[in-house]
PDB file with one MODEL, atoms N, CA, C and O in Angstrom:
MODEL        1
ATOM      1  N   MET A   1      80.686  78.676  82.837  1.00  0.00           N
ATOM      2  CA  MET A   1      80.982  78.481  81.435  1.00  0.00           C
ATOM      3  C   MET A   1      81.210  77.001  81.158  1.00  0.00           C
ATOM      4  O   MET A   1      81.960  76.342  81.879  1.00  0.00           O
ATOM      5  N   VAL A   2      80.584  76.490  80.146  1.00  0.00           N
ATOM      6  CA  VAL A   2      80.743  75.099  79.766  1.00  0.00           C
ATOM      7  C   VAL A   2      81.917  74.987  78.809  1.00  0.00           C
ATOM      8  O   VAL A   2      82.019  75.725  77.829  1.00  0.00           O
ATOM      9  N   ARG A   3      82.788  74.060  79.112  1.00  0.00           N
ATOM     10  CA  ARG A   3      83.925  73.824  78.232  1.00  0.00           C
ATOM     11  C   ARG A   3      83.747  72.480  77.547  1.00  0.00           C
ATOM     12  O   ARG A   3      82.935  71.654  77.963  1.00  0.00           O
ATOM     13  N   LYS A   4      84.508  72.282  76.507  1.00  0.00           N
ATOM     14  CA  LYS A   4      84.487  70.992  75.832  1.00  0.00           C
ATOM     15  C   LYS A   4      85.212  69.964  76.684  1.00  0.00           C
ATOM     16  O   LYS A   4      86.044  70.308  77.523  1.00  0.00           O
ATOM     17  N   VAL A   5      84.888  68.713  76.459  1.00  0.00           N
ATOM     18  CA  VAL A   5      85.604  67.639  77.129  1.00  0.00           C
ATOM     19  C   VAL A   5      86.920  67.404  76.419  1.00  0.00           C
ATOM     20  O   VAL A   5      87.097  67.807  75.270  1.00  0.00           O
ATOM     21  N   LYS A   6      87.834  66.756  77.100  1.00  0.00           N
ATOM     22  CA  LYS A   6      89.140  66.478  76.523  1.00  0.00           C
ATOM     23  C   LYS A   6      89.007  65.632  75.265  1.00  0.00           C
ATOM     24  O   LYS A   6      88.142  64.761  75.175  1.00  0.00           O
ATOM     25  N   ARG A   7      89.856  65.896  74.320  1.00  0.00           N
ATOM     26  CA  ARG A   7      89.852  65.126  73.071  1.00  0.00           C
ATOM     27  C   ARG A   7      90.353  63.702  73.283  1.00  0.00           C
ATOM     28  O   ARG A   7      90.067  62.825  72.469  1.00  0.00           O
ATOM     29  N   GLU A   8      91.084  63.461  74.346  1.00  0.00           N
ATOM     30  CA  GLU A   8      91.671  62.145  74.586  1.00  0.00           C
ATOM     31  C   GLU A   8      90.649  61.126  75.087  1.00  0.00           C
ATOM     32  O   GLU A   8      90.991  59.961  75.292  1.00  0.00           O
ATOM     33  N   LEU A   9      89.405  61.548  75.286  1.00  0.00           N
ATOM     34  CA  LEU A   9      88.388  60.635  75.783  1.00  0.00           C
ATOM     35  C   LEU A   9      87.879  59.740  74.663  1.00  0.00           C
ATOM     36  O   LEU A   9      87.580  60.205  73.563  1.00  0.00           O
ATOM     37  N   LYS A  10      87.786  58.468  74.958  1.00  0.00           N
ATOM     38  CA  LYS A  10      87.192  57.517  74.028  1.00  0.00           C
ATOM     39  C   LYS A  10      85.922  56.988  74.677  1.00  0.00           C
ATOM     40  O   LYS A  10      85.950  56.506  75.810  1.00  0.00           O
ATOM     41  N   ILE A  11      84.813  57.080  73.958  1.00  0.00           N
ATOM     42  CA  ILE A  11      83.518  56.631  74.463  1.00  0.00           C
ATOM     43  C   ILE A  11      83.177  55.301  73.791  1.00  0.00           C
ATOM     44  O   ILE A  11      83.071  55.214  72.568  1.00  0.00           O
ATOM     45  N   ILE A  12      83.006  54.267  74.621  1.00  0.00           N
ATOM     46  CA  ILE A  12      82.663  52.944  74.120  1.00  0.00           C
ATOM     47  C   ILE A  12      81.231  52.659  74.548  1.00  0.00           C
ATOM     48  O   ILE A  12      80.972  52.350  75.711  1.00  0.00           O
ATOM     49  N   ASN A  13      80.304  52.764  73.600  1.00  0.00           N
ATOM     50  CA  ASN A  13      78.888  52.595  73.913  1.00  0.00           C
ATOM     51  C   ASN A  13      78.576  51.174  74.357  1.00  0.00           C
ATOM     52  O   ASN A  13      79.117  50.202  73.829  1.00  0.00           O
ATOM     53  N   GLN A  14      77.678  51.080  75.355  1.00  0.00           N
ATOM     54  CA  GLN A  14      77.192  49.811  75.876  1.00  0.00           C
ATOM     55  C   GLN A  14      75.672  49.872  75.906  1.00  0.00           C
ATOM     56  O   GLN A  14      75.084  50.871  75.493  1.00  0.00           O
ATOM     57  N   ASP A  15      75.037  48.825  76.386  1.00  0.00           N
ATOM     58  CA  ASP A  15      73.576  48.762  76.389  1.00  0.00           C
ATOM     59  C   ASP A  15      72.914  49.942  77.099  1.00  0.00           C
ATOM     60  O   ASP A  15      72.029  50.577  76.526  1.00  0.00           O
ATOM     61  N   ASP A  16      73.316  50.246  78.315  1.00  0.00           N
ATOM     62  CA  ASP A  16      72.654  51.289  79.106  1.00  0.00           C
ATOM     63  C   ASP A  16      73.547  52.481  79.396  1.00  0.00           C
ATOM     64  O   ASP A  16      73.376  53.146  80.417  1.00  0.00           O
ATOM     65  N   GLY A  17      74.487  52.759  78.527  1.00  0.00           N
ATOM     66  CA  GLY A  17      75.389  53.873  78.752  1.00  0.00           C
ATOM     67  C   GLY A  17      76.660  53.679  77.966  1.00  0.00           C
ATOM     68  O   GLY A  17      76.634  53.284  76.800  1.00  0.00           O
ATOM     69  N   ALA A  18      77.791  53.964  78.623  1.00  0.00           N
ATOM     70  CA  ALA A  18      79.071  53.825  77.935  1.00  0.00           C
ATOM     71  C   ALA A  18      80.211  53.733  78.942  1.00  0.00           C
ATOM     72  O   ALA A  18      80.101  54.182  80.083  1.00  0.00           O
ATOM     73  N   MET A  19      81.291  53.145  78.492  1.00  0.00           N
ATOM     74  CA  MET A  19      82.550  53.157  79.212  1.00  0.00           C
ATOM     75  C   MET A  19      83.358  54.279  78.579  1.00  0.00           C
ATOM     76  O   MET A  19      83.444  54.375  77.355  1.00  0.00           O
ATOM     77  N   VAL A  20      83.951  55.128  79.416  1.00  0.00           N
ATOM     78  CA  VAL A  20      84.715  56.270  78.925  1.00  0.00           C
ATOM     79  C   VAL A  20      86.156  56.103  79.380  1.00  0.00           C
ATOM     80  O   VAL A  20      86.429  55.903  80.564  1.00  0.00           O
ATOM     81  N   LEU A  21      87.068  56.187  78.430  1.00  0.00           N
ATOM     82  CA  LEU A  21      88.488  56.022  78.697  1.00  0.00           C
ATOM     83  C   LEU A  21      89.200  57.346  78.458  1.00  0.00           C
ATOM     84  O   LEU A  21      89.104  57.940  77.384  1.00  0.00           O
ATOM     85  N   ASP A  22      89.917  57.793  79.487  1.00  0.00           N
ATOM     86  CA  ASP A  22      90.780  58.970  79.344  1.00  0.00           C
ATOM     87  C   ASP A  22      92.151  58.438  78.957  1.00  0.00           C
ATOM     88  O   ASP A  22      92.930  58.028  79.817  1.00  0.00           O
ATOM     89  N   LYS A  23      92.442  58.447  77.664  1.00  0.00           N
ATOM     90  CA  LYS A  23      93.669  57.838  77.155  1.00  0.00           C
ATOM     91  C   LYS A  23      94.924  58.518  77.687  1.00  0.00           C
ATOM     92  O   LYS A  23      95.956  57.867  77.843  1.00  0.00           O
ATOM     93  N   SER A  24      94.854  59.796  77.964  1.00  0.00           N
ATOM     94  CA  SER A  24      96.049  60.522  78.410  1.00  0.00           C
ATOM     95  C   SER A  24      96.472  60.136  79.823  1.00  0.00           C
ATOM     96  O   SER A  24      97.649  60.240  80.169  1.00  0.00           O
ATOM     97  N   ARG A  25      95.508  59.687  80.650  1.00  0.00           N
ATOM     98  CA  ARG A  25      95.841  59.314  82.030  1.00  0.00           C
ATOM     99  C   ARG A  25      95.622  57.835  82.315  1.00  0.00           C
ATOM    100  O   ARG A  25      95.953  57.362  83.402  1.00  0.00           O
ATOM    101  N   GLY A  26      95.074  57.106  81.366  1.00  0.00           N
ATOM    102  CA  GLY A  26      94.866  55.676  81.554  1.00  0.00           C
ATOM    103  C   GLY A  26      93.798  55.340  82.576  1.00  0.00           C
ATOM    104  O   GLY A  26      93.870  54.292  83.219  1.00  0.00           O
ATOM    105  N   ILE A  27      92.796  56.218  82.741  1.00  0.00           N
ATOM    106  CA  ILE A  27      91.707  55.922  83.661  1.00  0.00           C
ATOM    107  C   ILE A  27      90.411  55.750  82.873  1.00  0.00           C
ATOM    108  O   ILE A  27      90.266  56.262  81.763  1.00  0.00           O
ATOM    109  N   TYR A  28      89.481  55.025  83.468  1.00  0.00           N
ATOM    110  CA  TYR A  28      88.197  54.847  82.809  1.00  0.00           C
ATOM    111  C   TYR A  28      87.077  54.922  83.831  1.00  0.00           C
ATOM    112  O   TYR A  28      87.294  54.735  85.028  1.00  0.00           O
ATOM    113  N   PHE A  29      85.878  55.197  83.341  1.00  0.00           N
ATOM    114  CA  PHE A  29      84.703  55.251  84.193  1.00  0.00           C
ATOM    115  C   PHE A  29      83.486  54.963  83.335  1.00  0.00           C
ATOM    116  O   PHE A  29      83.553  54.997  82.106  1.00  0.00           O
ATOM    117  N   GLN A  30      82.383  54.681  83.992  1.00  0.00           N
ATOM    118  CA  GLN A  30      81.160  54.346  83.280  1.00  0.00           C
ATOM    119  C   GLN A  30      80.135  55.462  83.466  1.00  0.00           C
ATOM    120  O   GLN A  30      80.042  56.062  84.537  1.00  0.00           O
ATOM    121  N   VAL A  31      79.369  55.731  82.410  1.00  0.00           N
ATOM    122  CA  VAL A  31      78.288  56.716  82.479  1.00  0.00           C
ATOM    123  C   VAL A  31      77.000  56.065  81.984  1.00  0.00           C
ATOM    124  O   VAL A  31      77.026  55.110  81.206  1.00  0.00           O
ATOM    125  N   ASN A  32      75.874  56.602  82.451  1.00  0.00           N
ATOM    126  CA  ASN A  32      74.579  56.114  81.980  1.00  0.00           C
ATOM    127  C   ASN A  32      74.225  56.796  80.653  1.00  0.00           C
ATOM    128  O   ASN A  32      75.026  57.548  80.099  1.00  0.00           O
ATOM    129  N   ALA A  33      73.031  56.526  80.160  1.00  0.00           N
ATOM    130  CA  ALA A  33      72.611  57.077  78.868  1.00  0.00           C
ATOM    131  C   ALA A  33      72.625  58.606  78.865  1.00  0.00           C
ATOM    132  O   ALA A  33      72.994  59.219  77.864  1.00  0.00           O
ATOM    133  N   ALA A  34      72.227  59.221  79.973  1.00  0.00           N
ATOM    134  CA  ALA A  34      72.252  60.686  80.058  1.00  0.00           C
ATOM    135  C   ALA A  34      73.689  61.196  79.992  1.00  0.00           C
ATOM    136  O   ALA A  34      73.960  62.218  79.361  1.00  0.00           O
ATOM    137  N   GLY A  35      74.599  60.492  80.637  1.00  0.00           N
ATOM    138  CA  GLY A  35      76.007  60.867  80.585  1.00  0.00           C
ATOM    139  C   GLY A  35      76.569  60.806  79.177  1.00  0.00           C
ATOM    140  O   GLY A  35      77.364  61.659  78.782  1.00  0.00           O
ATOM    141  N   VAL A  36      76.155  59.795  78.417  1.00  0.00           N
ATOM    142  CA  VAL A  36      76.599  59.672  77.031  1.00  0.00           C
ATOM    143  C   VAL A  36      76.130  60.880  76.224  1.00  0.00           C
ATOM    144  O   VAL A  36      76.902  61.474  75.472  1.00  0.00           O
ATOM    145  N   ILE A  37      74.857  61.237  76.388  1.00  0.00           N
ATOM    146  CA  ILE A  37      74.309  62.383  75.662  1.00  0.00           C
ATOM    147  C   ILE A  37      75.075  63.655  76.013  1.00  0.00           C
ATOM    148  O   ILE A  37      75.401  64.454  75.135  1.00  0.00           O
ATOM    149  N   MET A  38      75.360  63.838  77.299  1.00  0.00           N
ATOM    150  CA  MET A  38      76.074  65.044  77.708  1.00  0.00           C
ATOM    151  C   MET A  38      77.509  65.054  77.203  1.00  0.00           C
ATOM    152  O   MET A  38      77.986  66.089  76.739  1.00  0.00           O
ATOM    153  N   LEU A  39      78.213  63.918  77.283  1.00  0.00           N
ATOM    154  CA  LEU A  39      79.586  63.864  76.776  1.00  0.00           C
ATOM    155  C   LEU A  39      79.633  64.133  75.280  1.00  0.00           C
ATOM    156  O   LEU A  39      80.469  64.901  74.805  1.00  0.00           O
ATOM    157  N   GLU A  40      78.730  63.496  74.542  1.00  0.00           N
ATOM    158  CA  GLU A  40      78.711  63.708  73.101  1.00  0.00           C
ATOM    159  C   GLU A  40      78.347  65.148  72.765  1.00  0.00           C
ATOM    160  O   GLU A  40      78.912  65.737  71.843  1.00  0.00           O
ATOM    161  N   GLY A  41      77.404  65.713  73.513  1.00  0.00           N
ATOM    162  CA  GLY A  41      77.025  67.110  73.296  1.00  0.00           C
ATOM    163  C   GLY A  41      78.166  68.063  73.589  1.00  0.00           C
ATOM    164  O   GLY A  41      78.414  68.991  72.820  1.00  0.00           O
ATOM    165  N   LEU A  42      78.858  67.845  74.684  1.00  0.00           N
ATOM    166  CA  LEU A  42      79.995  68.700  75.037  1.00  0.00           C
ATOM    167  C   LEU A  42      81.109  68.583  73.997  1.00  0.00           C
ATOM    168  O   LEU A  42      81.763  69.571  73.663  1.00  0.00           O
ATOM    169  N   SER A  43      81.316  67.375  73.493  1.00  0.00           N
ATOM    170  CA  SER A  43      82.376  67.203  72.503  1.00  0.00           C
ATOM    171  C   SER A  43      82.042  67.920  71.191  1.00  0.00           C
ATOM    172  O   SER A  43      82.938  68.235  70.408  1.00  0.00           O
ATOM    173  N   ARG A  44      80.750  68.178  70.955  1.00  0.00           N
ATOM    174  CA  ARG A  44      80.330  68.918  69.760  1.00  0.00           C
ATOM    175  C   ARG A  44      80.141  70.405  70.056  1.00  0.00           C
ATOM    176  O   ARG A  44      79.757  71.168  69.169  1.00  0.00           O
ATOM    177  N   GLY A  45      80.407  70.821  71.292  1.00  0.00           N
ATOM    178  CA  GLY A  45      80.321  72.230  71.635  1.00  0.00           C
ATOM    179  C   GLY A  45      78.922  72.724  71.976  1.00  0.00           C
ATOM    180  O   GLY A  45      78.660  73.924  71.900  1.00  0.00           O
ATOM    181  N   MET A  46      78.017  71.820  72.350  1.00  0.00           N
ATOM    182  CA  MET A  46      76.669  72.237  72.729  1.00  0.00           C
ATOM    183  C   MET A  46      76.721  73.124  73.968  1.00  0.00           C
ATOM    184  O   MET A  46      77.577  72.942  74.834  1.00  0.00           O
ATOM    185  N   THR A  47      75.806  74.078  74.048  1.00  0.00           N
ATOM    186  CA  THR A  47      75.722  74.960  75.206  1.00  0.00           C
ATOM    187  C   THR A  47      74.995  74.251  76.341  1.00  0.00           C
ATOM    188  O   THR A  47      74.385  73.199  76.147  1.00  0.00           O
ATOM    189  N   MET A  48      75.070  74.835  77.509  1.00  0.00           N
ATOM    190  CA  MET A  48      74.379  74.303  78.683  1.00  0.00           C
ATOM    191  C   MET A  48      72.880  74.192  78.403  1.00  0.00           C
ATOM    192  O   MET A  48      72.266  73.167  78.701  1.00  0.00           O
ATOM    193  N   ASP A  49      72.298  75.232  77.839  1.00  0.00           N
ATOM    194  CA  ASP A  49      70.865  75.223  77.560  1.00  0.00           C
ATOM    195  C   ASP A  49      70.504  74.143  76.545  1.00  0.00           C
ATOM    196  O   ASP A  49      69.472  73.486  76.677  1.00  0.00           O
ATOM    197  N   GLU A  50      71.342  73.959  75.543  1.00  0.00           N
ATOM    198  CA  GLU A  50      71.094  72.902  74.559  1.00  0.00           C
ATOM    199  C   GLU A  50      71.141  71.520  75.201  1.00  0.00           C
ATOM    200  O   GLU A  50      70.334  70.650  74.875  1.00  0.00           O
ATOM    201  N   LEU A  51      72.089  71.322  76.114  1.00  0.00           N
ATOM    202  CA  LEU A  51      72.174  70.040  76.825  1.00  0.00           C
ATOM    203  C   LEU A  51      70.940  69.803  77.688  1.00  0.00           C
ATOM    204  O   LEU A  51      70.404  68.696  77.724  1.00  0.00           O
ATOM    205  N   VAL A  52      70.496  70.840  78.377  1.00  0.00           N
ATOM    206  CA  VAL A  52      69.311  70.731  79.233  1.00  0.00           C
ATOM    207  C   VAL A  52      68.097  70.347  78.390  1.00  0.00           C
ATOM    208  O   VAL A  52      67.345  69.441  78.750  1.00  0.00           O
ATOM    209  N   LYS A  53      67.913  71.032  77.285  1.00  0.00           N
ATOM    210  CA  LYS A  53      66.769  70.733  76.403  1.00  0.00           C
ATOM    211  C   LYS A  53      66.847  69.325  75.844  1.00  0.00           C
ATOM    212  O   LYS A  53      65.827  68.646  75.723  1.00  0.00           O
ATOM    213  N   LYS A  54      68.047  68.881  75.504  1.00  0.00           N
ATOM    214  CA  LYS A  54      68.232  67.531  74.974  1.00  0.00           C
ATOM    215  C   LYS A  54      67.825  66.492  76.021  1.00  0.00           C
ATOM    216  O   LYS A  54      67.146  65.518  75.694  1.00  0.00           O
ATOM    217  N   LEU A  55      68.234  66.691  77.273  1.00  0.00           N
ATOM    218  CA  LEU A  55      67.838  65.758  78.338  1.00  0.00           C
ATOM    219  C   LEU A  55      66.339  65.803  78.578  1.00  0.00           C
ATOM    220  O   LEU A  55      65.700  64.763  78.738  1.00  0.00           O
ATOM    221  N   GLU A  56      65.777  67.009  78.604  1.00  0.00           N
ATOM    222  CA  GLU A  56      64.326  67.170  78.775  1.00  0.00           C
ATOM    223  C   GLU A  56      63.560  66.343  77.748  1.00  0.00           C
ATOM    224  O   GLU A  56      62.654  65.583  78.093  1.00  0.00           O
ATOM    225  N   ASN A  57      63.931  66.500  76.496  1.00  0.00           N
ATOM    226  CA  ASN A  57      63.216  65.831  75.417  1.00  0.00           C
ATOM    227  C   ASN A  57      63.470  64.330  75.370  1.00  0.00           C
ATOM    228  O   ASN A  57      62.550  63.551  75.119  1.00  0.00           O
ATOM    229  N   THR A  58      64.704  63.923  75.607  1.00  0.00           N
ATOM    230  CA  THR A  58      65.061  62.513  75.506  1.00  0.00           C
ATOM    231  C   THR A  58      64.455  61.687  76.632  1.00  0.00           C
ATOM    232  O   THR A  58      63.987  60.572  76.402  1.00  0.00           O
ATOM    233  N   PHE A  59      64.462  62.232  77.854  1.00  0.00           N
ATOM    234  CA  PHE A  59      64.040  61.450  79.015  1.00  0.00           C
ATOM    235  C   PHE A  59      62.712  61.908  79.614  1.00  0.00           C
ATOM    236  O   PHE A  59      62.289  61.405  80.654  1.00  0.00           O
ATOM    237  N   SER A  60      62.058  62.863  78.955  1.00  0.00           N
ATOM    238  CA  SER A  60      60.758  63.380  79.435  1.00  0.00           C
ATOM    239  C   SER A  60      60.818  63.805  80.901  1.00  0.00           C
ATOM    240  O   SER A  60      59.972  63.425  81.710  1.00  0.00           O
ATOM    241  N   ILE A  61      61.838  64.601  81.221  1.00  0.00           N
ATOM    242  CA  ILE A  61      61.965  65.139  82.576  1.00  0.00           C
ATOM    243  C   ILE A  61      61.765  66.642  82.513  1.00  0.00           C
ATOM    244  O   ILE A  61      61.856  67.248  81.445  1.00  0.00           O
ATOM    245  N   ASP A  62      61.489  67.245  83.680  1.00  0.00           N
ATOM    246  CA  ASP A  62      61.248  68.682  83.669  1.00  0.00           C
ATOM    247  C   ASP A  62      62.562  69.462  83.587  1.00  0.00           C
ATOM    248  O   ASP A  62      63.643  68.929  83.837  1.00  0.00           O
ATOM    249  N   TYR A  63      62.432  70.729  83.231  1.00  0.00           N
ATOM    250  CA  TYR A  63      63.583  71.597  83.006  1.00  0.00           C
ATOM    251  C   TYR A  63      64.501  71.655  84.225  1.00  0.00           C
ATOM    252  O   TYR A  63      65.721  71.556  84.096  1.00  0.00           O
ATOM    253  N   ALA A  64      63.906  71.817  85.408  1.00  0.00           N
ATOM    254  CA  ALA A  64      64.711  71.957  86.630  1.00  0.00           C
ATOM    255  C   ALA A  64      65.564  70.712  86.875  1.00  0.00           C
ATOM    256  O   ALA A  64      66.738  70.822  87.230  1.00  0.00           O
ATOM    257  N   GLN A  65      64.983  69.540  86.687  1.00  0.00           N
ATOM    258  CA  GLN A  65      65.743  68.301  86.888  1.00  0.00           C
ATOM    259  C   GLN A  65      66.840  68.160  85.845  1.00  0.00           C
ATOM    260  O   GLN A  65      67.963  67.773  86.168  1.00  0.00           O
ATOM    261  N   ALA A  66      66.522  68.470  84.606  1.00  0.00           N
ATOM    262  CA  ALA A  66      67.515  68.380  83.538  1.00  0.00           C
ATOM    263  C   ALA A  66      68.681  69.345  83.799  1.00  0.00           C
ATOM    264  O   ALA A  66      69.842  68.991  83.593  1.00  0.00           O
ATOM    265  N   LYS A  67      68.369  70.545  84.247  1.00  0.00           N
ATOM    266  CA  LYS A  67      69.410  71.542  84.534  1.00  0.00           C
ATOM    267  C   LYS A  67      70.296  71.073  85.683  1.00  0.00           C
ATOM    268  O   LYS A  67      71.518  71.214  85.627  1.00  0.00           O
ATOM    269  N   THR A  68      69.686  70.520  86.717  1.00  0.00           N
ATOM    270  CA  THR A  68      70.457  69.985  87.845  1.00  0.00           C
ATOM    271  C   THR A  68      71.377  68.867  87.381  1.00  0.00           C
ATOM    272  O   THR A  68      72.548  68.824  87.757  1.00  0.00           O
ATOM    273  N   ASP A  69      70.847  67.962  86.563  1.00  0.00           N
ATOM    274  CA  ASP A  69      71.651  66.844  86.063  1.00  0.00           C
ATOM    275  C   ASP A  69      72.848  67.334  85.253  1.00  0.00           C
ATOM    276  O   ASP A  69      73.959  66.833  85.422  1.00  0.00           O
ATOM    277  N   VAL A  70      72.627  68.306  84.379  1.00  0.00           N
ATOM    278  CA  VAL A  70      73.714  68.841  83.558  1.00  0.00           C
ATOM    279  C   VAL A  70      74.762  69.524  84.443  1.00  0.00           C
ATOM    280  O   VAL A  70      75.961  69.307  84.266  1.00  0.00           O
ATOM    281  N   ASN A  71      74.311  70.348  85.391  1.00  0.00           N
ATOM    282  CA  ASN A  71      75.261  71.033  86.284  1.00  0.00           C
ATOM    283  C   ASN A  71      76.098  70.045  87.077  1.00  0.00           C
ATOM    284  O   ASN A  71      77.312  70.211  87.191  1.00  0.00           O
ATOM    285  N   GLU A  72      75.463  69.021  87.624  1.00  0.00           N
ATOM    286  CA  GLU A  72      76.185  68.034  88.425  1.00  0.00           C
ATOM    287  C   GLU A  72      77.176  67.256  87.571  1.00  0.00           C
ATOM    288  O   GLU A  72      78.287  66.969  88.017  1.00  0.00           O
ATOM    289  N   PHE A  73      76.790  66.917  86.357  1.00  0.00           N
ATOM    290  CA  PHE A  73      77.675  66.170  85.479  1.00  0.00           C
ATOM    291  C   PHE A  73      78.888  67.015  85.095  1.00  0.00           C
ATOM    292  O   PHE A  73      80.018  66.526  85.113  1.00  0.00           O
ATOM    293  N   ILE A  74      78.659  68.262  84.752  1.00  0.00           N
ATOM    294  CA  ILE A  74      79.771  69.145  84.384  1.00  0.00           C
ATOM    295  C   ILE A  74      80.696  69.369  85.573  1.00  0.00           C
ATOM    296  O   ILE A  74      81.915  69.386  85.408  1.00  0.00           O
ATOM    297  N   ASP A  75      80.137  69.540  86.767  1.00  0.00           N
ATOM    298  CA  ASP A  75      80.967  69.683  87.968  1.00  0.00           C
ATOM    299  C   ASP A  75      81.829  68.443  88.179  1.00  0.00           C
ATOM    300  O   ASP A  75      83.001  68.556  88.540  1.00  0.00           O
ATOM    301  N   LEU A  76      81.260  67.269  87.956  1.00  0.00           N
ATOM    302  CA  LEU A  76      82.010  66.026  88.099  1.00  0.00           C
ATOM    303  C   LEU A  76      83.140  65.946  87.075  1.00  0.00           C
ATOM    304  O   LEU A  76      84.258  65.555  87.411  1.00  0.00           O
ATOM    305  N   LEU A  77      82.853  66.314  85.835  1.00  0.00           N
ATOM    306  CA  LEU A  77      83.898  66.310  84.809  1.00  0.00           C
ATOM    307  C   LEU A  77      85.036  67.271  85.172  1.00  0.00           C
ATOM    308  O   LEU A  77      86.208  66.959  84.962  1.00  0.00           O
ATOM    309  N   LYS A  78      84.685  68.432  85.715  1.00  0.00           N
ATOM    310  CA  LYS A  78      85.714  69.390  86.122  1.00  0.00           C
ATOM    311  C   LYS A  78      86.564  68.830  87.276  1.00  0.00           C
ATOM    312  O   LYS A  78      87.786  68.982  87.284  1.00  0.00           O
ATOM    313  N   GLU A  79      85.906  68.183  88.244  1.00  0.00           N
ATOM    314  CA  GLU A  79      86.623  67.581  89.369  1.00  0.00           C
ATOM    315  C   GLU A  79      87.614  66.528  88.872  1.00  0.00           C
ATOM    316  O   GLU A  79      88.717  66.397  89.403  1.00  0.00           O
ATOM    317  N   MET A  80      87.207  65.787  87.856  1.00  0.00           N
ATOM    318  CA  MET A  80      88.039  64.724  87.313  1.00  0.00           C
ATOM    319  C   MET A  80      89.029  65.266  86.274  1.00  0.00           C
ATOM    320  O   MET A  80      89.775  64.502  85.662  1.00  0.00           O
ATOM    321  N   GLU A  81      89.030  66.595  86.081  1.00  0.00           N
ATOM    322  CA  GLU A  81      89.895  67.282  85.124  1.00  0.00           C
ATOM    323  C   GLU A  81      89.708  66.758  83.710  1.00  0.00           C
ATOM    324  O   GLU A  81      90.669  66.566  82.965  1.00  0.00           O
ATOM    325  N   LEU A  82      88.435  66.529  83.358  1.00  0.00           N
ATOM    326  CA  LEU A  82      88.093  66.048  82.032  1.00  0.00           C
ATOM    327  C   LEU A  82      87.415  67.121  81.199  1.00  0.00           C
ATOM    328  O   LEU A  82      87.156  66.908  80.015  1.00  0.00           O
ATOM    329  N   ALA A  83      87.122  68.269  81.795  1.00  0.00           N
ATOM    330  CA  ALA A  83      86.484  69.365  81.064  1.00  0.00           C
ATOM    331  C   ALA A  83      87.083  70.678  81.526  1.00  0.00           C
ATOM    332  O   ALA A  83      86.692  71.740  81.041  1.00  0.00           O
TER     333      ALA A  83
ENDMDL
END
């Protein structure tokens, strides 16, 4: 099940991605352009399938790769207790 990301996250867009600040814990990390799309999608409540399709269309990658990327990103967010 895909959950929304924490509301305390602030996304600061940069040239090739974004810096993400977890205001509640005072930590930050950087994501690439695909990470920005996924974070913004999750914050709007997009489903896993919607995220996969968005990556497919934006980066011209196949479904399997897009699905793997979304799963890995969501797993990382869960590990970091951000989703």
